[in-house]
PANUZA-21104 format. One record per atom (N, C-alpha, C, CB): x negated, y, z; atom name; residue in one letter; residue number from 1. Coordinates in Angstrom, 1 decimal, m for minus. Each point is the difference from the previous one (the first is absolute). Glycine has a CB too. Example, Ala and Ser with C-alpha at 12.3 -4.5 7.8 and 13.67 -1.06 7.14 Angstrom:
BEGIN
    east   north      up  atomo  residuo  num
   m13.2    m5.7     7.8      N        A    1
     0.9     1.2     0.0     CA        A    1
    m0.9     1.2     0.0      C        A    1
     1.9    m1.2     1.2     CB        A    1
    m1.5     2.3    m1.9      N        S    2
    m0.9     1.1     0.0     CA        S    2
     0.8     1.1     0.8      C        S    2
    m1.2    m0.6    m2.2     CB        S    2
end
This chain:
BEGIN
    east   north      up  atomo  residuo  num
   m17.7    18.5    16.0      N        M    1
     0.5    m1.1    m0.8     CA        M    1
    m1.1    m0.2    m1.1      C        M    1
     2.4     0.6     0.4     CB        M    1
    m2.7    m1.9    m0.6      N        T    2
    m1.0    m0.4    m1.0     CA        T    2
     0.6    m0.8    m1.1      C        T    2
    m1.7     0.0     1.8     CB        T    2
     1.4     0.3    m3.1      N        V    3
     0.4    m0.9    m1.1     CA        V    3
    m0.9    m1.2    m0.1      C        V    3
     0.9     2.1    m1.2     CB        V    3
    m0.3    m3.2     1.2      N        R    4
    m0.8    m1.3    m0.1     CA        R    4
    m0.1    m0.4    m1.5      C        R    4
     0.8    m0.7     2.3     CB        R    4
     0.2     0.9    m3.1      N        R    5
     0.0    m0.4    m1.4     CA        R    5
     1.1     0.6    m0.7      C        R    5
    m1.1    m2.2     0.5     CB        R    5
     1.0     2.3    m1.8      N        V    6
     1.0     0.5    m0.9     CA        V    6
     0.1    m1.0    m1.2      C        V    6
    m0.4     2.5     0.7     CB        V    6
     1.6    m2.9    m1.0      N        M    7
     0.1    m0.9    m1.1     CA        M    7
     1.2     0.3    m0.9      C        M    7
    m1.1    m1.8     1.4     CB        M    7
     1.0     1.6    m2.7      N        P    8
     1.1     0.2    m0.9     CA        P    8
     1.0    m1.2     0.2      C        P    8
    m1.4     1.3    m1.6     CB        P    8
     2.7    m1.0     1.4      N        V    9
     1.0    m1.0     0.0     CA        V    9
     0.6     0.0    m1.4      C        V    9
     0.5     0.2     2.5     CB        V    9
    m0.7    m1.2    m3.3      N        V   10
     0.5    m0.1    m1.4     CA        V   10
     1.3    m0.8    m0.1      C        V   10
    m2.4     0.2    m0.8     CB        V   10
     3.4     0.5     0.4      N        Q   11
     1.3    m0.8    m0.2     CA        Q   11
    m0.2    m0.9    m1.2      C        Q   11
     1.4     1.9     1.0     CB        Q   11
    m1.1    m3.2    m0.8      N        S   12
    m0.3    m1.0    m1.0     CA        S   12
     1.0    m1.1     0.0      C        S   12
    m2.4     0.5     0.2     CB        S   12
     2.6    m1.0    m1.4      N        D   13
     0.8    m1.2    m0.2     CA        D   13
    m0.9    m1.1    m0.6      C        D   13
     2.1     1.3    m0.4     CB        D   13
    m3.5    m1.0     0.4      N        A   14
    m1.0    m0.9    m0.5     CA        A   14
    m1.0    m0.4     1.1      C        A   14
     0.3     1.0    m2.4     CB        A   14
     0.2    m1.6     3.5      N        M   15
    m0.9    m0.2     1.1     CA        M   15
    m1.1    m1.0    m0.4      C        M   15
     2.0     0.3     1.5     CB        M   15
    m1.7    m1.4    m2.1      N        Q   16
    m1.1    m0.9    m0.3     CA        Q   16
    m1.0     0.6    m1.0      C        Q   16
     1.6    m1.9     0.3     CB        Q   16
    m1.1     2.6    m1.3      N        G   17
    m0.9     0.7    m0.9     CA        G   17
    m0.9     1.0     0.6      C        G   17
     1.7    m0.4    m1.7     CB        G   17
    m1.1     1.1     2.7      N        S   18
    m0.8     1.0     0.8     CA        S   18
    m1.1    m0.7     0.8      C        S   18
     2.0     1.5     0.1     CB        S   18
    m1.6    m2.6     0.6      N        R   19
    m1.0    m0.8     0.7     CA        R   19
    m1.2    m0.4    m0.9      C        R   19
     1.8    m0.9     1.5     CB        R   19
    m1.4     0.4    m2.6      N        E   20
    m1.1    m0.5    m1.0     CA        E   20
    m0.8     1.1    m0.5      C        E   20
     1.5    m1.9    m0.6     CB        E   20
    m0.9     3.0     0.2      N        F   21
    m0.7     1.2    m0.6     CA        F   21
    m1.0     0.5     1.1      C        F   21
     2.0     0.5    m1.5     CB        F   21
    m1.5    m0.2     2.7      N        Y   22
    m0.8     0.6     1.0     CA        Y   22
    m1.0    m1.0     0.6      C        Y   22
     1.8     1.6     0.5     CB        Y   22
    m1.5    m2.9    m0.6      N        G   23
    m0.9    m1.0     0.4     CA        G   23
    m1.3     0.0    m0.9      C        G   23
     1.9    m1.4     0.8     CB        G   23
    m1.7     1.8    m2.1      N        L   24
    m1.1     0.1    m0.9     CA        L   24
    m1.0     1.1     0.4      C        L   24
     1.5    m0.9    m1.8     CB        L   24
    m0.9     1.9     2.6      N        L   25
    m0.9     1.1     0.5     CA        L   25
    m0.5    m0.3     1.3      C        L   25
     1.4     1.6    m1.3     CB        L   25
    m1.2    m2.8     1.9      N        G   26
    m0.5    m0.4     1.2     CA        G   26
     0.9     0.1     1.2      C        G   26
    m2.1     0.7    m0.9     CB        G   26
     3.3    m0.3     0.7      N        F   27
     1.0     0.1     1.2     CA        F   27
     0.5    m1.4     0.3      C        F   27
     0.7     2.3    m0.7     CB        F   27
    m0.4    m2.5     2.0      N        E   28
     0.5    m1.2     0.5     CA        E   28
     1.3     0.3     0.8      C        E   28
    m2.3    m1.1     0.1     CB        E   28
     3.2     0.2    m0.1      N        E   29
     1.3     0.1     0.7     CA        E   29
    m0.3     0.0     1.5      C        E   29
     1.3    m1.1    m1.9     CB        E   29
    m0.7     2.1     2.6      N        V   30
    m0.1     0.0     1.5     CA        V   30
     1.4     0.0     0.7      C        V   30
    m2.1     1.3    m0.3     CB        V   30
     3.2    m1.1    m0.5      N        M   31
     1.3     0.0     0.5     CA        M   31
     1.0    m0.3    m1.1      C        M   31
    m0.6     1.6     1.8     CB        M   31
     1.6    m2.5    m1.6      N        D   32
     1.0    m0.3    m0.9     CA        D   32
     1.3    m0.2     0.7      C        D   32
    m1.7    m1.0    m1.6     CB        D   32
     2.6     1.9     1.6      N        L   33
     1.3    m0.1     0.6     CA        L   33
     1.1    m0.3    m1.1      C        L   33
    m0.7     1.5     1.9     CB        L   33
     0.3    m1.8    m3.1      N        G   34
     0.9    m0.3    m1.1     CA        G   34
     0.4     1.2    m0.7      C        G   34
     0.9    m1.9     1.3     CB        G   34
    m0.4     2.9    m0.6      N        W   35
     0.3     1.3    m0.7     CA        W   35
    m1.1     1.0     0.0      C        W   35
     2.3    m0.4     0.7     CB        W   35
    m3.3     0.2     0.1      N        I   36
    m1.2     0.8     0.0     CA        I   36
    m1.3    m0.9     0.1      C        I   36
     1.3     1.9     1.1     CB        I   36
    m2.3    m1.6    m1.9      N        V   37
    m1.2    m0.7     0.0     CA        V   37
    m1.1     1.0     0.1      C        V   37
     0.9    m1.9    m1.4     CB        V   37
    m1.9     1.7     2.3      N        T   38
    m1.1     0.9     0.1     CA        T   38
    m1.3    m0.8    m0.3      C        T   38
     1.2     1.4     1.8     CB        T   38
    m2.0    m0.7    m2.6      N        L   39
    m1.3    m0.6    m0.4     CA        L   39
    m1.1     1.0     0.6      C        L   39
     1.0    m1.1    m2.1     CB        L   39
    m2.1     0.5     2.5      N        A   40
    m1.1     0.8     0.5     CA        A   40
    m1.3    m0.5    m0.5      C        A   40
     1.3     0.4     2.1     CB        A   40
    m2.3     0.5    m2.1      N        S   41
    m1.4    m0.3    m0.3     CA        S   41
    m0.6    m0.8     1.1      C        S   41
    m0.2     2.1    m1.5     CB        S   41
    m0.4    m3.2     1.3      N        P   42
    m0.6    m0.8     1.1     CA        P   42
    m1.2     0.8     0.6      C        P   42
     0.7    m2.1    m1.1     CB        P   42
    m1.4     2.8     0.3      N        S   43
    m1.2     0.8     0.6     CA        S   43
     0.4     1.3     0.6      C        S   43
    m1.4    m1.1    m1.8     CB        S   43
     2.5     1.6     1.4      N        T   44
     0.5     1.3     0.6     CA        T   44
     1.5    m0.2     0.3      C        T   44
    m1.8     1.4    m1.3     CB        T   44
     2.1    m2.0     2.4      N        P   45
     1.4    m0.4     0.3     CA        P   45
     1.1     1.2     0.0      C        P   45
    m1.0    m1.8     1.3     CB        P   45
     0.5     3.0    m1.1      N        A   46
     0.9     1.1     0.0     CA        A   46
     0.4     0.5    m1.4      C        A   46
    m1.0     0.7     2.2     CB        A   46
     0.3    m1.2    m3.2      N        A   47
     0.3     0.2    m1.4     CA        A   47
     1.1    m0.9    m0.4      C        A   47
    m2.4     0.8    m0.6     CB        A   47
     3.6    m0.3     0.5      N        Q   48
     1.2    m0.9    m0.2     CA        Q   48
     0.9     0.6    m1.0      C        Q   48
    m0.2    m0.9     2.3     CB        Q   48
     1.1     0.0    m2.9      N        V   49
     1.1     0.4    m0.8     CA        V   49
     1.1    m0.9     0.3      C        V   49
    m1.5     0.9    m1.9     CB        V   49
     2.7    m0.4     2.0      N        S   50
     1.2    m0.8     0.2     CA        S   50
     1.0     0.1    m1.2      C        S   50
    m0.2     0.4     2.5     CB        S   50
     0.9    m1.5    m2.7      N        F   51
     1.0    m0.1    m1.1     CA        F   51
     1.3    m0.4     0.7      C        F   51
    m1.8    m0.7    m1.8     CB        F   51
     2.8     1.4     1.4      N        M   52
     1.3    m0.2     0.7     CA        M   52
     1.1     0.0    m1.0      C        M   52
    m0.8     1.1     2.0     CB        M   52
     1.7    m2.1    m1.9      N        T   53
     1.2     0.0    m0.9     CA        T   53
     0.9     1.1     0.5      C        T   53
    m0.2    m2.5    m0.4     CB        T   53
     0.5     2.6     1.6      N        S   54
     0.7     1.1     0.7     CA        S   54
    m0.2    m0.2     1.5      C        S   54
     1.8     0.2    m1.9     CB        S   54
    m1.7     0.9     2.6      N        D   55
    m0.1    m0.2     1.5     CA        D   55
     1.2    m0.5     0.6      C        D   55
    m1.6     1.9     0.0     CB        D   55
     1.6    m3.1     0.5      N        R   56
     1.2    m0.7     0.5     CA        R   56
     0.5     0.5     1.4      C        R   56
    m0.8    m2.0    m1.2     CB        R   56
     0.0     2.9     1.8      N        T   57
     0.4     0.5     1.3     CA        T   57
     0.2     1.5     0.1      C        T   57
    m1.1    m2.0     1.0     CB        T   57
     1.0     2.7    m2.2      N        A   58
     0.1     1.4     0.0     CA        A   58
     0.9     0.5    m1.2      C        A   58
    m2.3     0.2     1.1     CB        A   58
     2.7     1.0    m1.1      N        P   59
     0.9     0.4    m1.1     CA        P   59
    m0.6     0.3    m1.3      C        P   59
     1.3     1.0     1.8     CB        P   59
    m2.6    m0.8    m1.8      N        V   60
    m0.8     0.3    m1.3     CA        V   60
    m1.3    m0.8     0.1      C        V   60
     1.0     2.3    m0.2     CB        V   60
    m1.6    m2.4    m1.0      N        T   61
    m1.3    m0.6    m0.1     CA        T   61
    m1.1     1.1     0.1      C        T   61
     0.9    m1.9    m1.4     CB        T   61
    m1.8     1.8     2.3      N        P   62
    m1.0     1.1     0.1     CA        P   62
    m1.0     0.0    m1.2      C        P   62
     0.2    m0.1     2.5     CB        P   62
    m0.9     1.2    m2.7      N        D   63
    m1.0     0.1    m1.0     CA        D   63
    m1.4    m0.3     0.5      C        D   63
     1.5     1.8    m1.1     CB        D   63
    m1.7    m1.6     2.4      N        M   64
    m1.3    m0.3     0.6     CA        M   64
     0.2    m0.3     1.5      C        M   64
    m1.2     1.4    m1.7     CB        M   64
     0.2    m2.0     2.3      N        S   65
     0.0    m0.2     1.4     CA        S   65
    m1.2     0.7     0.6      C        S   65
     1.2    m2.2    m0.3     CB        S   65
    m1.1     2.7     1.5      N        V   66
    m1.1     0.6     0.8     CA        V   66
     0.1    m0.6     1.3      C        V   66
     0.0     2.2    m1.3     CB        V   66
    m1.1    m3.0     1.7      N        E   67
    m0.1    m0.6     1.3     CA        E   67
    m0.7     1.0     0.9      C        E   67
     0.0    m2.3    m0.9     CB        E   67
     0.6     2.6     2.0      N        V   68
    m0.6     0.9     1.0     CA        V   68
    m0.2    m0.7     1.3      C        V   68
     1.1     2.0    m1.1     CB        V   68
    m1.9    m1.5     2.0      N        D   69
    m0.2    m0.6     1.3     CA        D   69
     1.1     0.2     1.0      C        D   69
    m2.4     0.2    m0.4     CB        D   69
     3.2     0.9     0.2      N        D   70
     1.1     0.3     0.9     CA        D   70
     1.3     0.5    m0.8      C        D   70
    m1.7     0.6     1.8     CB        D   70
     2.5    m1.5    m2.2      N        V   71
     1.1     0.3    m0.9     CA        V   71
     1.1     0.8     0.8      C        V   71
    m0.4    m2.1    m1.3     CB        V   71
     0.5     2.0     2.6      N        D   72
     0.9     0.8     0.7     CA        D   72
    m0.4     1.5     0.0      C        D   72
     0.5    m1.9     1.5     CB        D   72
    m1.8     2.2    m1.4      N        A   73
    m0.5     1.3    m0.1     CA        A   73
     0.2     0.6    m1.5      C        A   73
    m1.7    m0.5     1.8     CB        A   73
     1.5    m0.4    m2.8      N        A   74
     0.2     0.5    m1.4     CA        A   74
     1.5     0.3    m0.2      C        A   74
    m2.0    m1.4    m0.7     CB        A   74
     2.9     0.6     1.3      N        Y   75
     1.4     0.2    m0.2     CA        Y   75
     0.4     1.3     0.7      C        Y   75
     0.4    m2.4     0.0     CB        Y   75
    m0.9     2.7     1.2      N        A   76
     0.3     1.3     0.6     CA        A   76
    m0.5     1.2    m0.8      C        A   76
    m0.2    m1.2     2.3     CB        A   76
    m1.0     1.1    m2.8      N        V   77
    m0.6     1.1    m0.8     CA        V   77
     0.9     0.2    m1.3      C        V   77
    m2.3    m0.5     0.9     CB        V   77
     2.7    m0.5    m1.6      N        M   78
     0.8     0.1    m1.2     CA        M   78
     1.4     0.5     0.3      C        M   78
    m1.3    m1.8    m1.0     CB        M   78
     1.9     1.3     2.1      N        R   79
     1.3     0.4     0.4     CA        R   79
     0.0     1.5     0.4      C        R   79
     0.6    m2.4     0.7     CB        R   79
    m1.6     2.8     0.1      N        D   80
     0.0     1.3     0.5     CA        D   80
    m0.4     1.0    m1.1      C        D   80
    m0.7    m0.9     2.2     CB        D   80
     0.1     0.4    m3.3      N        S   81
    m0.4     0.9    m1.1     CA        S   81
     1.2     0.3    m0.9      C        S   81
    m2.3    m0.9     0.1     CB        S   81
     3.4     0.1     0.1      N        G   82
     1.2     0.2    m0.9     CA        G   82
    m0.1    m0.9    m1.2      C        G   82
     0.2     2.3     0.8     CB        G   82
    m1.2    m3.2    m1.0      N        A   83
    m0.1    m0.9    m1.1     CA        A   83
     1.2    m0.9     0.0      C        A   83
    m2.5     0.1     0.0     CB        A   83
     2.9    m0.5    m1.2      N        E   84
     1.2    m0.9    m0.2     CA        E   84
    m0.4    m1.4     0.4      C        E   84
     0.9     1.4    m1.8     CB        E   84
    m0.3    m1.9     2.9      N        I   85
    m0.2    m1.4     0.4     CA        I   85
     1.0    m0.8    m0.8      C        I   85
    m0.8     0.6     2.4     CB        I   85
     0.3    m1.5    m3.2      N        V   86
     0.9    m0.8    m0.9     CA        V   86
     0.4    m1.3     0.7      C        V   86
    m1.2     0.9    m1.9     CB        V   86
     0.4    m1.4     2.8      N        H   87
     0.3    m1.3     0.8     CA        H   87
    m0.6     0.2     1.4      C        H   87
     0.0    m1.4    m2.2     CB        H   87
     0.9     1.4     3.2      N        A   88
    m0.4     0.3     1.3     CA        A   88
    m1.0    m1.0     0.6      C        A   88
     2.2     1.0     0.3     CB        A   88
    m3.0    m0.5     0.7      N        L   89
    m1.0    m0.8     0.7     CA        L   89
     0.6    m1.3     0.5      C        L   89
    m1.3     2.1     0.6     CB        L   89
     0.7    m3.2    m0.9      N        R   90
     0.5    m1.3     0.6     CA        R   90
    m1.0    m1.1    m0.1      C        R   90
     2.3     0.6    m0.7     CB        R   90
    m2.1    m1.6     1.5      N        D   91
    m0.9    m1.2     0.0     CA        D   91
     0.6    m1.0    m1.0      C        D   91
    m0.7     0.4     2.4     CB        D   91
    m0.2    m0.9    m3.2      N        E   92
     0.4    m1.0    m1.0     CA        E   92
    m0.5    m1.4     0.5      C        E   92
    m0.2     1.7    m1.9     CB        E   92
     1.0    m2.7     1.4      N        E   93
    m0.2    m1.4     0.5     CA        E   93
    m1.4    m0.6    m0.4      C        E   93
     2.4    m0.3    m0.2     CB        E   93
    m3.1     0.9    m0.8      N        W   94
    m1.3    m0.5    m0.4     CA        W   94
    m1.2     0.7     0.7      C        W   94
     1.0    m0.6    m2.2     CB        W   94
    m0.7     1.3     3.3      N        G   95
    m1.1     0.5     0.8     CA        G   95
    m0.4     1.4    m0.2      C        G   95
    m0.7    m2.2     0.1     CB        G   95
     1.5     3.1    m0.8      N        V   96
    m0.4     1.4    m0.1     CA        V   96
     1.1     0.8     0.6      C        V   96
    m1.3    m0.5    m2.1     CB        V   96
     0.9     1.7     2.5      N        R   97
     0.9     1.1     0.4     CA        R   97
    m0.2     1.1    m1.1      C        R   97
    m0.1    m0.5     2.5     CB        R   97
     1.3     0.9    m3.1      N        R   98
    m0.2     0.9    m1.2     CA        R   98
     1.2     0.9    m0.1      C        R   98
    m1.3    m1.7    m1.1     CB        R   98
     1.1     2.8     0.2      N        F   99
     1.0     0.9    m0.4     CA        F   99
    m0.4     0.4    m1.4      C        F   99
     0.6     0.8     2.3     CB        F   99
     0.4    m0.3    m3.1      N        F  100
    m0.2     0.6    m1.3     CA        F  100
     0.2     1.5     0.0      C        F  100
     0.7    m2.2    m1.1     CB        F  100
    m1.5     2.9     0.5      N        V  101
     0.1     1.5    m0.1     CA        V  101
    m0.2     0.4    m1.5      C        V  101
    m0.8     0.3     2.4     CB        V  101
     1.5     0.7    m2.9      N        R  102
    m0.1     0.5    m1.3     CA        R  102
    m1.1     1.1    m0.1      C        R  102
     2.4    m0.6    m0.5     CB        R  102
    m3.4     0.5    m0.4      N        D  103
    m1.0     1.0    m0.1     CA        D  103
     0.5     1.2    m0.9      C        D  103
    m1.8    m1.8     0.3     CB        D  103
     1.1     2.9    m0.4      N        P  104
     0.4     1.1    m0.8     CA        P  104
     0.3    m0.3    m1.5      C        P  104
    m1.2     1.4     1.6     CB        P  104
     0.6    m2.5    m2.1      N        N  105
     0.2    m0.4    m1.4     CA        N  105
     1.2    m0.9    m0.2      C        N  105
    m2.4     0.3    m0.3     CB        N  105
     3.1    m0.6     1.4      N        G  106
     1.1    m0.9    m0.1     CA        G  106
    m0.3    m1.5     0.2      C        G  106
     1.0     1.7    m1.5     CB        G  106
    m2.3    m2.0     1.7      N        R  107
    m0.5    m1.4     0.2     CA        R  107
     0.4    m0.4     1.4      C        R  107
    m1.9     0.3    m1.6     CB        R  107
     2.2    m1.6     1.8      N        V  108
     0.4    m0.6     1.3     CA        V  108
    m1.3    m0.6     0.5      C        V  108
     2.5    m0.3    m0.6     CB        V  108
    m2.9     0.7     1.8      N        V  109
    m1.2    m0.6     0.7     CA        V  109
     0.5    m0.8     1.2      C        V  109
    m1.4     2.0    m0.7     CB        V  109
     0.9    m3.3     0.7      N        N  110
     0.2    m0.9     1.1     CA        N  110
    m1.1     0.2     1.0      C        N  110
     1.2    m1.7    m1.5     CB        N  110
    m0.9     2.3     2.7      N        V  111
    m1.0     0.2     1.0     CA        V  111
     0.1    m1.1     1.0      C        V  111
     0.0     2.5    m0.4     CB        V  111
    m1.0    m3.2     0.7      N        L  112
     0.1    m1.2     0.9     CA        L  112
    m1.2    m0.1     0.9      C        L  112
     1.3    m1.1    m1.7     CB        L  112
    m1.1     0.3     2.8      N        S  113
    m1.1    m0.6     0.8     CA        S  113
     0.4    m1.4     0.3      C        S  113
    m0.5     2.2     1.1     CB        S  113
    m0.5    m3.1    m1.0      N        H  114
     0.2    m1.3     0.4     CA        H  114
     0.2    m0.1     1.5      C        H  114
    m1.4    m0.9    m2.0     CB        H  114
     2.3     0.0     2.4      N        R  115
     0.3    m0.1     1.5     CA        R  115
    m1.0    m1.0     0.6      C        R  115
     2.4     0.6    m0.4     CB        R  115
end
């Protein structure tokens, strides 16, 4: 399994302000679903940050996302390790397959692959 990118997920009620602030640092919008907006560096596309009002398809808002090349393998490893699966593996309508797992610090990690 290979990690493709890691990005923070910031819970926010200031989406426009976040766009403008991070735009000043050179980030550009690459996704906007209304409840989640992702900004990326044009020169280094894997450098990203997401802002979320709340996750509309999961029971909690994650603290970070980790994109892997094989989310099914990651799910099996986490499940078999006894880690707490917060949101079961599933396909989302916007083209990702993902699950949420709680890390030892209590943070919720969104582990995903694009389909």
